[in-house]
MARRO-188887 format. One line per field, with one value per atom (N, C-alpha, C, O): residue number from 0; atom name; x, y, z. Coordinates in nm, 4 decimals, always signed. Atoms other than C-alpha are relative to their C-alpha. Example, Ala and Ser with C-alpha at 12.3 -4.5 7.8 and 13.67 -1.06 7.14 Angstrom:
2
nr: [0, 0, 0, 0, 1, 1, 1, 1]
atom: [N, CA, C, O, N, CA, C, O]
px: [+0.0890, +1.2300, +0.0900, +0.1936, -0.0820, +1.3670, -0.0770, -0.0261]
py: [-0.1190, -0.4500, +0.1200, +0.1181, -0.1190, -0.1060, +0.1090, +0.2198]
pz: [+0.0000, +0.7800, +0.0000, +0.0665, -0.0060, +0.7140, +0.0730, +0.0899]
# end
This chain:
87
nr: [0, 0, 0, 0, 1, 1, 1, 1, 2, 2, 2, 2, 3, 3, 3, 3, 4, 4, 4, 4, 5, 5, 5, 5, 6, 6, 6, 6, 7, 7, 7, 7, 8, 8, 8, 8, 9, 9, 9, 9, 10, 10, 10, 10, 11, 11, 11, 11, 12, 12, 12, 12, 13, 13, 13, 13, 14, 14, 14, 14, 15, 15, 15, 15, 16, 16, 16, 16, 17, 17, 17, 17, 18, 18, 18, 18, 19, 19, 19, 19, 20, 20, 20, 20, 21, 21, 21, 21, 22, 22, 22, 22, 23, 23, 23, 23, 24, 24, 24, 24, 25, 25, 25, 25, 26, 26, 26, 26, 27, 27, 27, 27, 28, 28, 28, 28, 29, 29, 29, 29, 30, 30, 30, 30, 31, 31, 31, 31, 32, 32, 32, 32, 33, 33, 33, 33, 34, 34, 34, 34, 35, 35, 35, 35, 36, 36, 36, 36, 37, 37, 37, 37, 38, 38, 38, 38, 39, 39, 39, 39, 40, 40, 40, 40, 41, 41, 41, 41, 42, 42, 42, 42, 43, 43, 43, 43, 44, 44, 44, 44, 45, 45, 45, 45, 46, 46, 46, 46, 47, 47, 47, 47, 48, 48, 48, 48, 49, 49, 49, 49, 50, 50, 50, 50, 51, 51, 51, 51, 52, 52, 52, 52, 53, 53, 53, 53, 54, 54, 54, 54, 55, 55, 55, 55, 56, 56, 56, 56, 57, 57, 57, 57, 58, 58, 58, 58, 59, 59, 59, 59, 60, 60, 60, 60, 61, 61, 61, 61, 62, 62, 62, 62, 63, 63, 63, 63, 64, 64, 64, 64, 65, 65, 65, 65, 66, 66, 66, 66, 67, 67, 67, 67, 68, 68, 68, 68, 69, 69, 69, 69, 70, 70, 70, 70, 71, 71, 71, 71, 72, 72, 72, 72, 73, 73, 73, 73, 74, 74, 74, 74, 75, 75, 75, 75, 76, 76, 76, 76, 77, 77, 77, 77, 78, 78, 78, 78, 79, 79, 79, 79, 80, 80, 80, 80, 81, 81, 81, 81, 82, 82, 82, 82, 83, 83, 83, 83, 84, 84, 84, 84, 85, 85, 85, 85, 86, 86, 86, 86]
atom: [N, CA, C, O, N, CA, C, O, N, CA, C, O, N, CA, C, O, N, CA, C, O, N, CA, C, O, N, CA, C, O, N, CA, C, O, N, CA, C, O, N, CA, C, O, N, CA, C, O, N, CA, C, O, N, CA, C, O, N, CA, C, O, N, CA, C, O, N, CA, C, O, N, CA, C, O, N, CA, C, O, N, CA, C, O, N, CA, C, O, N, CA, C, O, N, CA, C, O, N, CA, C, O, N, CA, C, O, N, CA, C, O, N, CA, C, O, N, CA, C, O, N, CA, C, O, N, CA, C, O, N, CA, C, O, N, CA, C, O, N, CA, C, O, N, CA, C, O, N, CA, C, O, N, CA, C, O, N, CA, C, O, N, CA, C, O, N, CA, C, O, N, CA, C, O, N, CA, C, O, N, CA, C, O, N, CA, C, O, N, CA, C, O, N, CA, C, O, N, CA, C, O, N, CA, C, O, N, CA, C, O, N, CA, C, O, N, CA, C, O, N, CA, C, O, N, CA, C, O, N, CA, C, O, N, CA, C, O, N, CA, C, O, N, CA, C, O, N, CA, C, O, N, CA, C, O, N, CA, C, O, N, CA, C, O, N, CA, C, O, N, CA, C, O, N, CA, C, O, N, CA, C, O, N, CA, C, O, N, CA, C, O, N, CA, C, O, N, CA, C, O, N, CA, C, O, N, CA, C, O, N, CA, C, O, N, CA, C, O, N, CA, C, O, N, CA, C, O, N, CA, C, O, N, CA, C, O, N, CA, C, O, N, CA, C, O, N, CA, C, O, N, CA, C, O, N, CA, C, O, N, CA, C, O, N, CA, C, O, N, CA, C, O, N, CA, C, O, N, CA, C, O, N, CA, C, O, N, CA, C, O]
px: [-0.0792, +1.2956, -0.0800, -0.0679, +0.0736, +1.0594, -0.1044, -0.1466, +0.0964, +0.8150, +0.0611, -0.0117, -0.0688, +1.0767, +0.0265, +0.0684, -0.0274, +1.1068, -0.1207, -0.2325, +0.1056, +0.9037, +0.0252, +0.1335, -0.0133, +0.8412, -0.0002, -0.0839, -0.0057, +0.9390, -0.1000, -0.1223, +0.0914, +0.6872, +0.0758, +0.1920, -0.0624, +0.7573, +0.0026, -0.0957, -0.0089, +0.8797, -0.0500, -0.0750, +0.0491, +0.7661, +0.0890, +0.0389, -0.0899, +1.0759, -0.0089, -0.0033, +0.0156, +1.0376, -0.1311, -0.1343, +0.1308, +0.6680, +0.0015, -0.0509, -0.0069, +0.7349, +0.0834, +0.0486, -0.0847, +1.0117, -0.0772, -0.0711, +0.0804, +0.7823, -0.1145, -0.1485, +0.1070, +0.5008, +0.0524, -0.0129, -0.0576, +0.7277, +0.0262, +0.0002, -0.0265, +0.8310, -0.1300, -0.1302, +0.1310, +0.4590, -0.0791, -0.1940, +0.0647, +0.3744, -0.1250, -0.2293, +0.1114, +0.1498, +0.0330, +0.1453, -0.0110, +0.0934, -0.1171, -0.2327, +0.1046, -0.0988, -0.0458, +0.0323, +0.0544, -0.3270, +0.0548, +0.0639, -0.0582, -0.1780, -0.1047, -0.0684, +0.1021, -0.5145, -0.1130, -0.1932, +0.1057, -0.7418, +0.0622, +0.1838, -0.0463, -0.7136, -0.0048, -0.0193, +0.0045, -0.7112, +0.1388, +0.2277, -0.1264, -0.4303, -0.0204, -0.1228, -0.0037, -0.3453, +0.0933, +0.2050, -0.0815, -0.2168, +0.0222, -0.0705, -0.0327, -0.0390, +0.0229, +0.0856, -0.0232, -0.0432, +0.1474, +0.2164, -0.1439, +0.2978, +0.0663, +0.1868, -0.0648, +0.3529, -0.0976, -0.2193, +0.0796, +0.2314, -0.0184, +0.0578, +0.0283, +0.0833, +0.0235, -0.0349, -0.0313, +0.2232, -0.0819, -0.0862, +0.0772, +0.0001, +0.0463, +0.1161, -0.0396, +0.0493, -0.0496, +0.0160, +0.0560, -0.1705, +0.0720, +0.0640, -0.0685, +0.0401, +0.0175, -0.0156, -0.0235, +0.1332, -0.1058, -0.1321, +0.1093, -0.1427, +0.0390, +0.0996, -0.0217, -0.1190, -0.1348, -0.2346, +0.1215, -0.3784, +0.0207, +0.1184, -0.0128, -0.4393, -0.1291, -0.2378, +0.1151, -0.6718, -0.0051, +0.0979, +0.0219, -0.8189, -0.0523, -0.1558, +0.0306, -0.8298, -0.0153, +0.0498, +0.0156, -0.9484, -0.0010, -0.0261, +0.0109, -0.9322, -0.1452, -0.2343, +0.1357, -1.2372, -0.0281, +0.0441, +0.0335, -1.4034, +0.1027, +0.1544, -0.0954, -1.1762, +0.1366, +0.2021, -0.1311, -0.8668, +0.0195, +0.1330, -0.0088, -0.9435, -0.0113, -0.1121, +0.0082, -0.8619, -0.1176, -0.1517, +0.1141, -1.1550, +0.0301, +0.0633, -0.0252, -1.1108, -0.1236, -0.2329, +0.1109, -1.3261, -0.0220, -0.1359, +0.0123, -1.2526, +0.1362, +0.2389, -0.1226, -0.9952, +0.0055, -0.0944, -0.0213, -0.8512, +0.1008, +0.1969, -0.0981, -0.6739, +0.0435, -0.0347, -0.0500, -0.4553, +0.1092, +0.1894, -0.1085, -0.2352, +0.1223, +0.1171, -0.1235, +0.1190, +0.0470, +0.0874, -0.0465, +0.2067, -0.0840, -0.0292, +0.0872, -0.0959, +0.0220, +0.0260, -0.0208, -0.0388, +0.1287, +0.1293, -0.1274, +0.3258, -0.0080, +0.0497, +0.0149, +0.2319, -0.0775, -0.0369, +0.0824, -0.0388, +0.0765, +0.0773, -0.0748, +0.1766, +0.1156, +0.1431, -0.1116, +0.4709, -0.0391, +0.0424, +0.0451, +0.2622, -0.0754, -0.1146, +0.0728, +0.0930, +0.0803, +0.1994, -0.0712, +0.1802, +0.0202, -0.0630, -0.0312, +0.3406, -0.0084, +0.0512, +0.0147, +0.2423, +0.0822, +0.0578, -0.0820, +0.5043, -0.0719, -0.1407, +0.0592, +0.3889, +0.1071, +0.0769]
py: [+0.0063, -1.9292, +0.0486, -0.0092, -0.0555, -1.7192, -0.0966, -0.0832, +0.0981, -2.0125, -0.0889, -0.1473, +0.0857, -2.1980, +0.0686, +0.0034, -0.0757, -1.9233, -0.0089, +0.0244, +0.0111, -1.9883, +0.1024, +0.1069, -0.0993, -1.7041, -0.0703, -0.1569, +0.0567, -1.7944, +0.0717, +0.1918, -0.0680, -1.7272, +0.0987, +0.0773, -0.1019, -1.4183, -0.0464, -0.1012, +0.0252, -1.4685, +0.1214, +0.2267, -0.1096, -1.2523, +0.1233, +0.2354, -0.1156, -1.0331, +0.0719, +0.1948, -0.0624, -0.9757, +0.0770, +0.1882, -0.0650, -0.8916, +0.1286, +0.2304, -0.1197, -0.6457, +0.1094, +0.2273, -0.0976, -0.4767, +0.0639, +0.1854, -0.0537, -0.4394, +0.0861, +0.1875, -0.0796, -0.3137, +0.1363, +0.2379, -0.1278, -0.0461, +0.0897, +0.2099, -0.0760, +0.0616, +0.0568, +0.1652, -0.0442, +0.0888, +0.0773, +0.1139, -0.0728, +0.2649, -0.0720, -0.0101, +0.0830, -0.0219, -0.0566, -0.1004, +0.0681, -0.1454, -0.0964, -0.0543, +0.1026, -0.4735, -0.0376, -0.0370, +0.0559, -0.5995, -0.1415, -0.2142, +0.1319, -0.9120, -0.1114, -0.2289, +0.1049, -1.0945, +0.0060, -0.0871, -0.0088, -0.9724, +0.0292, +0.0451, -0.0329, -0.9033, +0.1490, +0.1897, -0.1455, -0.5277, +0.0597, -0.0005, -0.0712, -0.2750, +0.1492, +0.1968, -0.1453, +0.0924, +0.0325, -0.0188, -0.0456, +0.2558, +0.1495, +0.2289, -0.1405, +0.5841, +0.0692, +0.0125, -0.0784, +0.8528, +0.0385, +0.0354, -0.0188, +0.9463, +0.1081, +0.1015, -0.1049, +1.2585, +0.0534, +0.0409, -0.0651, +1.4359, +0.1466, +0.2016, -0.1415, +1.7849, +0.0793, +0.0480, -0.0810, +2.0475, +0.1290, +0.2006, -0.1223, +2.3252, +0.0630, -0.0024, -0.0618, +2.5749, -0.0800, -0.0803, +0.0776, +2.3498, -0.1320, -0.1889, +0.1280, +2.0394, -0.0673, -0.0107, +0.0782, +1.7731, -0.1082, -0.1789, +0.0953, +1.5571, -0.1088, -0.0829, +0.1164, +1.2089, -0.0423, -0.0455, +0.0527, +1.0818, -0.1500, -0.1949, +0.1456, +0.7095, -0.0627, -0.0259, +0.0772, +0.4748, -0.1302, -0.1942, +0.1312, +0.1736, -0.0899, -0.0615, +0.0858, -0.1102, -0.1437, -0.1858, +0.1418, -0.4715, -0.0780, -0.0233, +0.0877, -0.7669, -0.0015, -0.0254, +0.0010, -0.7447, -0.1296, -0.2281, +0.1176, -0.9910, -0.0180, +0.0795, +0.0342, -1.1683, +0.0659, +0.1042, -0.0554, -1.0341, +0.1455, +0.1931, -0.1428, -0.6746, +0.0758, +0.0627, -0.0768, -0.4431, +0.0972, +0.1528, -0.0904, -0.2362, +0.1032, +0.0671, -0.1086, +0.1033, +0.0188, +0.0453, -0.0162, +0.1243, +0.1456, +0.1924, -0.1417, +0.4839, +0.0662, +0.0003, -0.0795, +0.7607, +0.0691, +0.1231, -0.0675, +0.8951, +0.1122, +0.0977, -0.1077, +1.2258, +0.0074, +0.0451, +0.0135, +1.1834, +0.1016, +0.1342, -0.0863, +1.4206, -0.0874, -0.1800, +0.0775, +1.2855, +0.0075, -0.0931, -0.0196, +1.4315, -0.0817, -0.1459, +0.0769, +1.2752, -0.1491, -0.2229, +0.1422, +0.9391, -0.0492, -0.1536, +0.0391, +0.9248, +0.0028, -0.0830, -0.0102, +1.0354, -0.1193, -0.1787, +0.1114, +0.7705, -0.1312, -0.2100, +0.1260, +0.4893, -0.0069, -0.1137, -0.0005, +0.5938, -0.0230, -0.0702, +0.0151, +0.5884, -0.1298, -0.1550, +0.1251, +0.2502, -0.0939, -0.1148, +0.0981, +0.0016, -0.1292, -0.1648, +0.1245, -0.3210, -0.1153, -0.1114, +0.1210, -0.6604, -0.1107, -0.1468, +0.1085, -0.9345, -0.1321, -0.1583, +0.1343, -1.2854, -0.1046, -0.2240]
pz: [-0.1217, -2.7497, +0.1200, +0.2280, -0.1134, -2.5316, +0.0537, +0.1686, -0.0492, -2.5104, +0.1077, +0.1880, -0.0954, -2.3045, +0.1330, +0.2287, -0.1224, -2.0416, +0.0914, +0.0519, -0.1000, -1.7281, +0.1096, +0.1679, -0.1067, -1.4842, +0.1350, +0.1603, -0.1345, -1.1295, +0.0900, +0.0744, -0.0921, -0.8535, +0.0877, +0.1222, -0.0843, -0.6465, +0.1445, +0.1943, -0.1426, -0.2926, +0.0772, +0.0187, -0.0839, -0.0013, -0.0093, -0.0180, +0.0035, -0.0122, -0.1356, -0.1412, +0.1320, -0.3888, -0.0087, -0.0613, +0.0050, -0.3515, +0.0815, +0.0363, -0.0833, -0.0682, -0.0661, -0.0583, +0.0700, -0.2686, -0.1155, -0.1344, +0.1097, -0.5702, +0.0522, -0.0087, -0.0600, -0.3448, +0.0441, +0.0204, -0.0428, -0.1941, -0.1203, -0.1157, +0.1219, -0.5422, -0.0576, -0.1160, +0.0504, -0.6337, +0.1041, +0.0789, -0.1099, -0.3022, +0.0502, +0.0710, -0.0460, -0.1867, +0.1369, +0.1618, -0.1287, +0.1691, +0.0070, +0.0066, +0.0022, +0.1802, +0.1404, +0.2356, -0.1234, +0.4543, +0.0136, -0.0854, -0.0237, +0.6117, +0.0044, -0.0021, -0.0148, +0.6417, -0.1027, -0.1100, +0.1009, +0.3582, -0.1360, -0.1465, +0.1339, -0.0129, -0.0279, -0.1432, +0.0167, +0.0448, +0.0183, +0.0785, -0.0182, +0.0268, -0.0126, -0.0616, +0.0142, +0.0461, -0.1156, -0.1228, +0.1131, -0.2726, +0.0178, +0.0017, -0.0217, -0.1999, -0.1343, -0.2238, +0.1210, -0.4689, -0.0074, +0.0945, +0.0194, -0.6140, +0.0840, +0.1083, -0.0796, -0.4056, +0.1037, +0.0896, -0.1043, -0.0946, -0.0385, -0.1180, +0.0262, -0.1022, +0.1285, +0.2322, -0.1183, +0.1384, -0.0031, -0.1032, -0.0203, +0.2677, +0.1306, +0.2081, -0.1275, +0.5525, +0.1212, +0.2254, -0.1126, +0.7739, +0.0213, +0.1302, -0.0125, +0.7071, -0.1351, -0.2393, +0.1209, +0.4548, -0.0090, +0.0883, +0.0181, +0.3102, -0.0989, -0.2028, +0.0842, +0.1630, -0.0567, +0.0153, +0.0611, -0.0822, -0.0162, -0.0761, -0.0044, -0.0390, -0.0502, -0.0058, +0.0448, -0.2266, +0.0777, +0.0987, -0.0617, -0.0440, -0.1115, -0.1718, +0.1142, -0.2966, +0.0473, +0.1429, -0.0294, -0.2884, -0.1304, -0.2377, +0.1164, -0.5232, -0.0434, +0.0382, +0.0521, -0.7431, -0.0739, -0.0585, +0.0786, -0.9755, -0.1106, -0.1651, +0.1057, -1.2243, +0.0199, -0.0770, -0.0372, -1.0433, -0.0399, -0.0408, +0.0275, -1.1433, +0.1319, +0.2014, -0.1248, -0.8505, -0.0029, -0.1073, -0.0115, -0.7245, +0.1076, +0.2205, -0.0944, -0.5563, +0.0871, +0.0372, -0.0936, -0.2445, +0.0354, +0.0380, -0.0352, -0.1465, -0.0069, -0.0233, -0.0045, -0.1362, +0.1356, +0.1832, -0.1277, +0.1882, -0.0191, -0.0946, -0.0053, +0.2421, +0.1465, +0.2338, -0.1370, +0.5508, +0.0281, -0.0595, -0.0449, +0.7458, +0.0267, +0.1077, -0.0173, +0.7219, +0.1451, +0.2035, -0.1371, +1.0610, +0.0989, +0.1885, -0.0900, +1.2339, -0.0166, +0.0818, +0.0261, +1.0672, +0.0648, +0.1299, -0.0618, +1.1767, +0.1519, +0.2188, -0.1448, +1.5281, +0.0563, +0.1562, -0.0487, +1.5692, -0.0104, +0.0841, +0.0185, +1.4268, +0.0999, +0.1545, -0.0938, +1.6448, +0.1443, +0.2235, -0.1387, +1.9638, +0.0278, +0.1417, -0.0221, +1.9102, +0.0895, +0.0663, -0.0806, +2.1826, -0.0794, -0.1628, +0.0709, +2.0579, +0.0983, +0.2059, -0.0830, +2.2008, -0.0636, -0.1787, +0.0526, +2.1576, +0.0106, +0.1093, +0.0000, +2.0656, +0.0028, +0.0032]
# end
């Protein structure tokens, strides 16, 4: 019976929902994405997020390019202050 079951392709909304569940933010123009670690670390100086920068590797195996440790407060501040250009 399982041979007759065909997986349906994922739509954009399904992919984004699964990405959020996996803590992934994809680049809109390349095969790279940010993979956030499961939890943030709080210190007296602030809250830090650990983020891996990943790209599609050979044979569809993801390849980790680097790890970033970002201040949550700084990241939210910068994103909140970015000007938006309407198209």
